[in-house]
ROLO-545443 format. One record per residue (C-alpha): residue in one letter; x, y, z. Coordinates in nm, 3 decimals. Example, Ala and Ser with C-alpha at 12.3 -4.5 7.8 and 13.67 -1.06 7.14 Angstrom:
BEGIN
<r 'A'; <1.230; -0.450; 0.780>>
<r 'S'; <1.367; -0.106; 0.714>>
This chain:
BEGIN
<r 'X'; <-14.865; 17.452; -3.783>>
<r 'X'; <-14.854; 17.590; -4.135>>
<r 'X'; <-14.533; 17.647; -4.324>>
<r 'X'; <-14.460; 17.996; -4.449>>
<r 'X'; <-14.589; 18.087; -4.795>>
<r 'X'; <-14.409; 17.915; -5.079>>
<r 'X'; <-14.241; 17.658; -4.854>>
<r 'X'; <-14.339; 17.295; -4.835>>
<r 'X'; <-14.166; 17.027; -4.640>>
<r 'X'; <-13.878; 16.854; -4.812>>
<r 'X'; <-13.854; 17.086; -5.112>>
<r 'X'; <-13.508; 17.186; -5.229>>
<r 'X'; <-13.391; 17.420; -5.497>>
<r 'X'; <-13.050; 17.487; -5.644>>
<r 'X'; <-13.045; 17.865; -5.662>>
<r 'X'; <-12.693; 17.857; -5.798>>
<r 'X'; <-12.796; 17.685; -6.120>>
<r 'X'; <-12.591; 17.822; -6.406>>
<r 'X'; <-12.327; 17.950; -6.161>>
<r 'X'; <-12.154; 17.621; -6.094>>
<r 'X'; <-12.304; 17.329; -5.904>>
<r 'X'; <-12.288; 17.298; -5.525>>
<r 'X'; <-12.093; 17.018; -5.364>>
<r 'X'; <-12.272; 16.681; -5.357>>
<r 'X'; <-12.351; 16.706; -4.987>>
<r 'X'; <-12.483; 17.063; -4.999>>
<r 'X'; <-12.834; 17.171; -5.074>>
<r 'X'; <-12.998; 17.508; -5.099>>
<r 'X'; <-13.343; 17.508; -4.948>>
<r 'X'; <-13.640; 17.683; -5.100>>
<r 'X'; <-13.673; 18.021; -4.932>>
<r 'X'; <-13.322; 18.004; -4.784>>
<r 'X'; <-13.047; 18.240; -4.890>>
<r 'X'; <-12.756; 18.023; -4.776>>
<r 'X'; <-12.644; 17.666; -4.804>>
<r 'X'; <-12.723; 17.427; -4.523>>
<r 'X'; <-12.383; 17.355; -4.363>>
<r 'X'; <-12.239; 17.014; -4.433>>
<r 'X'; <-12.212; 16.943; -4.060>>
<r 'X'; <-12.592; 16.965; -4.031>>
<r 'X'; <-12.683; 16.728; -4.312>>
<r 'X'; <-12.694; 16.423; -4.090>>
<r 'X'; <-12.921; 16.617; -3.853>>
<r 'X'; <-13.151; 16.772; -4.112>>
<r 'X'; <-13.447; 16.548; -4.024>>
<r 'X'; <-13.417; 16.594; -3.646>>
<r 'X'; <-13.582; 16.863; -3.429>>
<r 'X'; <-13.359; 17.168; -3.453>>
<r 'X'; <-13.420; 17.294; -3.098>>
<r 'X'; <-13.307; 16.968; -2.939>>
<r 'X'; <-13.003; 16.951; -3.165>>
<r 'X'; <-12.905; 17.309; -3.082>>
<r 'X'; <-12.939; 17.246; -2.707>>
<r 'X'; <-12.715; 16.942; -2.745>>
<r 'X'; <-12.459; 17.166; -2.915>>
<r 'X'; <-12.471; 17.414; -2.626>>
<r 'X'; <-12.404; 17.134; -2.381>>
<r 'X'; <-12.122; 17.001; -2.599>>
<r 'X'; <-11.965; 17.347; -2.581>>
<r 'X'; <-11.987; 17.321; -2.201>>
<r 'X'; <-12.205; 17.627; -2.165>>
<r 'X'; <-12.319; 17.682; -1.808>>
<r 'X'; <-12.675; 17.593; -1.709>>
<r 'X'; <-12.750; 17.962; -1.662>>
<r 'X'; <-12.626; 18.043; -2.015>>
<r 'X'; <-12.821; 17.755; -2.166>>
<r 'X'; <-13.142; 17.873; -1.999>>
<r 'X'; <-13.083; 18.226; -2.128>>
<r 'X'; <-13.015; 18.101; -2.482>>
<r 'X'; <-13.324; 17.882; -2.474>>
<r 'X'; <-13.535; 18.179; -2.368>>
<r 'X'; <-13.406; 18.381; -2.662>>
<r 'X'; <-13.462; 18.096; -2.909>>
<r 'X'; <-13.819; 18.049; -2.791>>
<r 'X'; <-13.879; 18.418; -2.843>>
<r 'X'; <-13.750; 18.399; -3.200>>
<r 'X'; <-13.952; 18.086; -3.273>>
<r 'X'; <-14.272; 18.247; -3.149>>
<r 'X'; <-14.222; 18.555; -3.369>>
<r 'X'; <-14.446; 18.510; -3.669>>
<r 'X'; <-14.437; 18.671; -4.011>>
<r 'X'; <-14.745; 18.761; -4.219>>
<r 'X'; <-14.919; 18.446; -4.342>>
<r 'X'; <-14.771; 18.219; -4.075>>
<r 'X'; <-14.970; 18.038; -3.811>>
<r 'X'; <-14.815; 17.840; -3.528>>
<r 'X'; <-14.944; 17.678; -3.216>>
<r 'X'; <-14.776; 17.679; -2.877>>
<r 'X'; <-14.405; 17.763; -2.897>>
<r 'X'; <-14.400; 17.845; -3.267>>
<r 'X'; <-14.168; 17.634; -3.481>>
<r 'X'; <-13.959; 17.488; -3.198>>
<r 'X'; <-14.030; 17.133; -3.309>>
<r 'X'; <-13.964; 17.153; -3.682>>
<r 'X'; <-13.659; 16.978; -3.823>>
<r 'X'; <-13.321; 17.135; -3.887>>
<r 'X'; <-13.386; 17.160; -4.260>>
<r 'X'; <-13.707; 17.357; -4.212>>
<r 'X'; <-13.556; 17.569; -3.936>>
<r 'X'; <-13.279; 17.676; -4.172>>
<r 'X'; <-13.546; 17.835; -4.390>>
<r 'X'; <-13.746; 17.988; -4.108>>
<r 'X'; <-13.441; 18.143; -3.942>>
<r 'X'; <-13.316; 18.316; -4.255>>
<r 'X'; <-13.232; 18.664; -4.120>>
<r 'X'; <-13.318; 18.825; -4.455>>
<r 'X'; <-13.687; 18.739; -4.406>>
<r 'X'; <-13.734; 18.994; -4.128>>
<r 'X'; <-13.808; 18.756; -3.842>>
<r 'X'; <-13.493; 18.847; -3.650>>
<r 'X'; <-13.565; 19.219; -3.699>>
<r 'X'; <-13.920; 19.177; -3.571>>
<r 'X'; <-13.797; 18.984; -3.268>>
<r 'X'; <-13.529; 19.242; -3.184>>
<r 'X'; <-13.785; 19.522; -3.214>>
<r 'X'; <-13.983; 19.352; -2.938>>
<r 'X'; <-13.689; 19.375; -2.697>>
<r 'X'; <-13.714; 19.752; -2.653>>
<r 'X'; <-13.843; 19.730; -2.298>>
<r 'X'; <-13.540; 19.538; -2.173>>
<r 'X'; <-13.218; 19.681; -2.029>>
<r 'X'; <-12.916; 19.715; -2.261>>
<r 'X'; <-12.740; 19.424; -2.089>>
<r 'X'; <-13.045; 19.198; -2.135>>
<r 'X'; <-13.077; 19.297; -2.501>>
<r 'X'; <-12.710; 19.223; -2.559>>
<r 'X'; <-12.750; 18.882; -2.394>>
<r 'X'; <-13.047; 18.801; -2.621>>
<r 'X'; <-12.853; 18.912; -2.930>>
<r 'X'; <-12.557; 18.696; -2.824>>
<r 'X'; <-12.789; 18.395; -2.808>>
<r 'X'; <-12.937; 18.483; -3.148>>
<r 'X'; <-12.588; 18.517; -3.297>>
<r 'X'; <-12.491; 18.171; -3.174>>
<r 'X'; <-12.813; 18.017; -3.306>>
<r 'X'; <-12.783; 18.175; -3.650>>
<r 'X'; <-12.420; 18.074; -3.682>>
<r 'X'; <-12.504; 17.717; -3.585>>
<r 'X'; <-12.792; 17.691; -3.833>>
<r 'X'; <-12.582; 17.832; -4.118>>
<r 'X'; <-12.662; 18.205; -4.117>>
<r 'X'; <-12.500; 18.517; -3.975>>
<r 'X'; <-12.643; 18.806; -3.781>>
<r 'X'; <-12.709; 19.095; -4.022>>
<r 'X'; <-12.461; 19.380; -4.004>>
<r 'X'; <-12.740; 19.632; -3.954>>
<r 'X'; <-12.827; 19.484; -3.614>>
<r 'X'; <-12.668; 19.716; -3.358>>
<r 'X'; <-12.607; 19.631; -2.995>>
<r 'X'; <-12.705; 19.896; -2.740>>
<r 'X'; <-12.423; 20.046; -2.541>>
<r 'X'; <-12.449; 20.005; -2.169>>
<r 'X'; <-12.281; 20.189; -1.888>>
<r 'X'; <-12.080; 19.950; -1.678>>
<r 'X'; <-12.172; 20.028; -1.316>>
<r 'X'; <-11.898; 20.062; -1.060>>
<r 'X'; <-11.857; 19.753; -0.840>>
<r 'X'; <-12.044; 19.776; -0.512>>
<r 'X'; <-11.802; 19.734; -0.223>>
<r 'X'; <-11.842; 19.760; 0.152>>
<r 'X'; <-11.702; 20.069; 0.318>>
<r 'X'; <-11.480; 20.022; 0.622>>
<r 'X'; <-11.766; 20.106; 0.857>>
<r 'X'; <-12.002; 19.869; 0.680>>
<r 'X'; <-11.736; 19.598; 0.687>>
<r 'X'; <-11.694; 19.645; 1.062>>
<r 'X'; <-12.069; 19.614; 1.120>>
<r 'X'; <-12.082; 19.314; 0.887>>
<r 'X'; <-11.803; 19.137; 1.080>>
<r 'X'; <-11.986; 19.199; 1.406>>
<r 'X'; <-12.310; 19.058; 1.265>>
<r 'X'; <-12.133; 18.746; 1.135>>
<r 'X'; <-11.967; 18.688; 1.474>>
<r 'X'; <-12.305; 18.692; 1.649>>
<r 'X'; <-12.489; 18.487; 1.386>>
<r 'X'; <-12.634; 18.162; 1.522>>
<r 'X'; <-12.564; 17.935; 1.225>>
<r 'X'; <-12.193; 17.833; 1.240>>
<r 'X'; <-12.173; 17.824; 0.861>>
<r 'X'; <-12.179; 18.206; 0.842>>
<r 'X'; <-11.819; 18.254; 0.961>>
<r 'X'; <-11.631; 18.010; 0.735>>
<r 'X'; <-11.846; 18.089; 0.431>>
<r 'X'; <-11.819; 18.469; 0.449>>
<r 'X'; <-11.452; 18.470; 0.549>>
<r 'X'; <-11.365; 18.238; 0.263>>
<r 'X'; <-11.554; 18.450; 0.012>>
<r 'X'; <-11.387; 18.766; 0.142>>
<r 'X'; <-11.038; 18.614; 0.127>>
<r 'X'; <-11.069; 18.434; -0.207>>
<r 'X'; <-11.315; 18.638; -0.415>>
<r 'X'; <-11.512; 18.325; -0.499>>
<r 'X'; <-11.831; 18.358; -0.700>>
<r 'X'; <-12.133; 18.239; -0.504>>
<r 'X'; <-12.184; 17.947; -0.744>>
<r 'X'; <-11.820; 17.844; -0.698>>
<r 'X'; <-11.852; 17.850; -0.319>>
<r 'X'; <-12.169; 17.641; -0.336>>
<r 'X'; <-12.013; 17.386; -0.574>>
<r 'X'; <-11.693; 17.344; -0.374>>
<r 'X'; <-11.626; 17.000; -0.227>>
<r 'X'; <-11.425; 16.897; 0.077>>
<r 'X'; <-11.161; 16.743; -0.148>>
<r 'X'; <-11.109; 17.076; -0.327>>
<r 'X'; <-10.962; 17.233; -0.012>>
<r 'X'; <-10.591; 17.203; 0.069>>
<r 'X'; <-10.546; 17.343; 0.421>>
<r 'X'; <-10.172; 17.275; 0.423>>
<r 'X'; <-10.118; 17.466; 0.098>>
<r 'X'; <-10.370; 17.737; 0.195>>
<r 'X'; <-10.543; 17.701; -0.139>>
<r 'X'; <-10.857; 17.565; -0.299>>
<r 'X'; <-10.927; 17.431; -0.646>>
<r 'X'; <-11.226; 17.576; -0.828>>
<r 'X'; <-11.362; 17.311; -1.063>>
<r 'X'; <-11.578; 17.427; -1.353>>
<r 'X'; <-11.598; 17.797; -1.271>>
<r 'X'; <-11.760; 18.049; -1.504>>
<r 'X'; <-11.695; 17.938; -1.861>>
<r 'X'; <-11.612; 17.591; -1.727>>
<r 'X'; <-11.263; 17.712; -1.635>>
<r 'X'; <-11.067; 17.563; -1.346>>
<r 'X'; <-10.842; 17.778; -1.129>>
<r 'X'; <-10.670; 17.786; -0.791>>
<r 'X'; <-10.765; 18.042; -0.525>>
<r 'X'; <-10.551; 18.131; -0.225>>
<r 'X'; <-10.641; 18.211; 0.135>>
<r 'X'; <-10.469; 18.282; 0.465>>
<r 'X'; <-10.440; 18.092; 0.794>>
<r 'X'; <-10.757; 18.268; 0.908>>
<r 'X'; <-10.967; 18.090; 0.646>>
<r 'X'; <-10.780; 17.765; 0.709>>
<r 'X'; <-10.866; 17.777; 1.079>>
<r 'X'; <-11.228; 17.859; 1.011>>
<r 'X'; <-11.262; 17.576; 0.756>>
<r 'X'; <-11.098; 17.334; 0.998>>
<r 'X'; <-11.351; 17.426; 1.266>>
<r 'X'; <-11.633; 17.408; 1.014>>
<r 'X'; <-11.541; 17.053; 0.910>>
<r 'X'; <-11.611; 16.943; 1.268>>
<r 'X'; <-11.954; 17.109; 1.255>>
<r 'X'; <-12.012; 16.966; 0.908>>
<r 'X'; <-11.948; 16.614; 1.037>>
<r 'X'; <-12.211; 16.664; 1.306>>
<r 'X'; <-12.458; 16.742; 1.028>>
<r 'X'; <-12.408; 16.400; 0.875>>
<r 'X'; <-12.091; 16.425; 0.660>>
<r 'X'; <-12.314; 16.415; 0.354>>
<r 'X'; <-12.197; 16.241; 0.037>>
<r 'X'; <-12.397; 16.291; -0.281>>
<r 'X'; <-12.490; 16.012; -0.521>>
<r 'X'; <-12.207; 16.121; -0.749>>
<r 'X'; <-11.964; 16.056; -0.463>>
<r 'X'; <-11.895; 16.425; -0.409>>
<r 'X'; <-11.882; 16.567; -0.057>>
<r 'X'; <-12.006; 16.928; -0.055>>
<r 'X'; <-11.799; 17.158; 0.162>>
<r 'X'; <-12.085; 17.378; 0.276>>
<r 'X'; <-12.411; 17.212; 0.378>>
<r 'X'; <-12.721; 17.351; 0.545>>
<r 'X'; <-12.870; 17.228; 0.871>>
<r 'X'; <-13.087; 16.990; 0.668>>
<r 'X'; <-12.770; 16.825; 0.532>>
<r 'X'; <-12.804; 16.942; 0.170>>
<r 'X'; <-12.558; 17.139; -0.041>>
<r 'X'; <-12.623; 17.511; -0.013>>
<r 'X'; <-12.743; 17.701; -0.322>>
<r 'X'; <-12.682; 18.057; -0.445>>
<r 'X'; <-13.036; 18.144; -0.340>>
<r 'X'; <-12.966; 18.005; 0.009>>
<r 'X'; <-12.654; 18.222; 0.035>>
<r 'X'; <-12.846; 18.533; -0.073>>
<r 'X'; <-13.104; 18.470; 0.200>>
<r 'X'; <-12.815; 18.446; 0.447>>
<r 'X'; <-12.682; 18.779; 0.317>>
<r 'X'; <-13.026; 18.937; 0.360>>
<r 'X'; <-13.032; 18.833; 0.725>>
<r 'X'; <-12.679; 18.960; 0.781>>
<r 'X'; <-12.766; 19.287; 0.607>>
<r 'X'; <-13.057; 19.339; 0.843>>
<r 'X'; <-12.841; 19.257; 1.146>>
<r 'X'; <-12.565; 19.497; 1.033>>
<r 'X'; <-12.795; 19.783; 0.923>>
<r 'X'; <-12.673; 19.759; 0.563>>
<r 'X'; <-12.926; 19.792; 0.277>>
<r 'X'; <-12.997; 19.451; 0.125>>
<r 'X'; <-12.920; 19.589; -0.219>>
<r 'X'; <-12.565; 19.666; -0.103>>
<r 'X'; <-12.491; 19.330; 0.057>>
<r 'X'; <-12.486; 19.043; -0.189>>
<r 'X'; <-12.243; 18.754; -0.240>>
<r 'X'; <-12.094; 18.952; -0.529>>
<r 'X'; <-12.038; 19.249; -0.298>>
<r 'X'; <-11.793; 19.034; -0.102>>
<r 'X'; <-11.616; 18.944; -0.427>>
<r 'X'; <-11.589; 19.311; -0.524>>
<r 'X'; <-11.464; 19.401; -0.176>>
<r 'X'; <-11.190; 19.137; -0.208>>
<r 'X'; <-11.079; 19.268; -0.547>>
<r 'X'; <-11.086; 19.633; -0.445>>
<r 'X'; <-10.886; 19.552; -0.133>>
<r 'X'; <-10.614; 19.387; -0.342>>
<r 'X'; <-10.600; 19.684; -0.578>>
<r 'X'; <-10.569; 19.929; -0.290>>
<r 'X'; <-10.273; 19.732; -0.157>>
<r 'X'; <-10.085; 19.750; -0.485>>
<r 'X'; <-10.178; 19.423; -0.655>>
<r 'X'; <-10.154; 19.447; -1.034>>
<r 'X'; <-10.451; 19.382; -1.263>>
<r 'X'; <-10.312; 19.057; -1.407>>
<r 'X'; <-10.285; 18.907; -1.058>>
<r 'X'; <-10.637; 19.017; -0.969>>
<r 'X'; <-10.764; 18.882; -1.300>>
<r 'X'; <-10.618; 18.538; -1.230>>
<r 'X'; <-10.747; 18.528; -0.873>>
<r 'X'; <-11.097; 18.630; -0.982>>
<r 'X'; <-11.102; 18.398; -1.284>>
<r 'X'; <-11.186; 18.669; -1.537>>
<r 'X'; <-11.152; 18.557; -1.899>>
<r 'X'; <-11.069; 18.912; -2.010>>
<r 'X'; <-10.864; 19.172; -1.827>>
<r 'X'; <-11.114; 19.429; -1.954>>
<r 'X'; <-11.356; 19.291; -1.695>>
<r 'X'; <-11.097; 19.338; -1.422>>
<r 'X'; <-11.015; 19.690; -1.536>>
<r 'X'; <-11.347; 19.816; -1.398>>
<r 'X'; <-11.188; 19.815; -1.053>>
<r 'X'; <-10.967; 20.101; -1.165>>
<r 'X'; <-11.278; 20.320; -1.162>>
<r 'X'; <-11.248; 20.358; -0.788>>
<r 'X'; <-11.470; 20.580; -0.580>>
<r 'X'; <-11.378; 20.926; -0.462>>
<r 'X'; <-11.362; 20.804; -0.103>>
<r 'X'; <-11.108; 20.536; -0.190>>
<r 'X'; <-10.911; 20.788; -0.393>>
<r 'X'; <-10.891; 21.020; -0.093>>
<r 'X'; <-10.777; 20.736; 0.135>>
<r 'X'; <-10.498; 20.639; -0.105>>
<r 'X'; <-10.391; 21.003; -0.136>>
<r 'X'; <-10.373; 21.049; 0.241>>
<r 'X'; <-10.165; 20.733; 0.281>>
<r 'X'; <-9.929; 20.854; 0.008>>
<r 'X'; <-9.871; 21.179; 0.197>>
<r 'X'; <-9.756; 21.009; 0.516>>
<r 'X'; <-9.385; 21.048; 0.602>>
<r 'X'; <-9.169; 20.773; 0.458>>
<r 'X'; <-9.054; 20.546; 0.747>>
<r 'X'; <-8.681; 20.494; 0.800>>
<r 'X'; <-8.518; 20.200; 0.630>>
<r 'X'; <-8.523; 19.876; 0.824>>
<r 'X'; <-8.726; 19.563; 0.869>>
<r 'X'; <-9.084; 19.603; 0.742>>
<r 'X'; <-9.354; 19.606; 1.009>>
<r 'X'; <-9.549; 19.279; 1.059>>
<r 'X'; <-9.863; 19.425; 0.902>>
<r 'X'; <-9.678; 19.502; 0.579>>
<r 'X'; <-9.710; 19.150; 0.442>>
<r 'X'; <-10.005; 19.035; 0.237>>
<r 'X'; <-10.148; 18.813; 0.510>>
<r 'X'; <-10.123; 19.090; 0.767>>
<r 'X'; <-10.298; 19.330; 0.532>>
<r 'X'; <-10.581; 19.087; 0.473>>
<r 'X'; <-10.616; 19.014; 0.843>>
<r 'X'; <-10.620; 19.382; 0.934>>
<r 'X'; <-10.915; 19.435; 0.702>>
<r 'X'; <-11.107; 19.110; 0.711>>
<r 'X'; <-11.047; 18.948; 1.047>>
<r 'X'; <-11.366; 18.874; 1.235>>
<r 'X'; <-11.371; 18.915; 1.608>>
<r 'X'; <-11.352; 18.592; 1.802>>
């Protein structure tokens, strides 16, 4: 690997000479337009990529986020400027001090890298730029103001219609693997993300309190989700089946709630394959039946029954209520159903009917036939 023109390893230059000296612990590197942050001085001789990954883990970024950030960083590192020659993954293995020079956004490398993202979707481009922003900030730079993020249209959440939900319930009831009932019912009644359902342990479930603790959800946030007696009964029956599969305990001492027939913790990919089989059995397009579809169906059902956005936000574990607000963009069909219900005659005053409570409403929509 050859350094860029005019840069040799270990050289430093005080570009602020005559304008007041920098602090004793700060240096300005040749070719760099900013000072190397004080916090990086003890790391300046170490490989920058490894140090940055360690920072991501220290910030408790999810594995998915770390992989996405790494992919973006490798793309930047493999983007060469005129006169540069690199082998393999570009300058991934240079030290922090050298990386500070090479990642200077004023040199055009970031612009060249962003120009190569044209073929990606707006959401993918924004994710790459977010990773670049984090990297530049960590190394002591900032993303140039002229870098614009593409606007993207937020698609409406895909939910199951009442007919699709009826066919889905029938398919689940006839499914051979006993895990289908407790898993799908729990996801429909709690709005769990697929990763959260897969990571749930037996000890996270409180059947008496009709609640479950989500440990390390998206953004490493913990929260409590609620369910009804229907889910409690299904989980109780499932624990008997689970014990027959070996009552698996992982090396860490954790006891996964949902395990496959082979005795291993289920994965998001495993759940998607289950959804594909259920989609085929219920004559629902596979693109419309995903684990996240069940989450959207749960949220939309709450909104239709009058739940406020803050409550839905807390149950779903959204960091921002702006994410929850997308459920207000309801479909025309749902709008018509709400309008028709609003036009019904107001019943006489008295005791509310049994189905008026929250549990009754959930059961009326989500109960699977026995």
